N, C-alpha and C positions, 0 to 999 in steps of 0.2 A: 191435254191438261185431262183427258178424260183418265185415261193409264197413272194420273199423279204425276207427273212428267214434271216438272221443275226448270225453272233456268236459275245461269248464278248472275245473275245482276253483279255488276254493269257485264252488260257485253252487246253486240251486234246483232244484227237481224237479219236470215234469209227470205223471205219469200218468195215458196215456189207456187205462181197463179197459174195454174188450169185450166184453161175457158172454156166452155162447152162448142163458142166457135168464135170466128175473129170483130163479129160487128161491135163489137165495144172498141178503143180505144183502152190503150195500157194505163192513159195516164187517168182511165174514169175510173179504173178497177184500182190505181193504186189510191187515189184519195181515200178509197174508203180502209188505209188500215188506221187514222182515228180515231175510229169509232171500234179498229178494231184495241187500238192502244184499251182506249177507256171499258171497255168490258172486260180486257187482262184486268184494267184496276179493281174492277169489282166482283173476279171471280176469287175463288176460296177453291186451294188443292188442300183436299187430307185438312181441311182449320184455317189454311193461311192462304195468304191472299196472293195472289199469285205476284203482281207489278205491285211494288204499292206509291210508284213513279212514277209517270214518265218521261222523268225531264229530263237531261242532257247526263245526269245525277246514275243515272241504270242505264239507258239505251243509247249503244255510243255509236250509231249510225244504222241503216239500211239497203240492202239491197234487193233487186226486183231480177227474179225470172220472172217470162211469159213461155205459154205451152197451148195446146189447144187439145183437147181429150174428150171425144162428146158424149162417150160414156160412161165417165168418170168428172164433170168439174169436182175441181177442190181447192182448194187451201193452204199448204203448207207450212208453216216457221218455224226453223233452226236457229238452236243459238250459236253462236259462232264466236269462237275466242275472244275475245280484245285484251292483248299485252300490257300491265301496267304501267 
């Protein structure tokens, strides 16, 4: 979103979690997507709300993958095409 990227809603999302270590279970990280969706609804990109609503009208599903990256822990979220 920092680079002006917008998603074409509705879509499916792909979450790639790069964790600093394996001490926290994946389902505990997965739980934070609720707060990520809330933030997406409040965020604006070039004056436009990033995500109008986090219902099934816009979010058609999501996949999660987990990796360990001690040097650069992060979350990458990708838009996946949804066939209408």
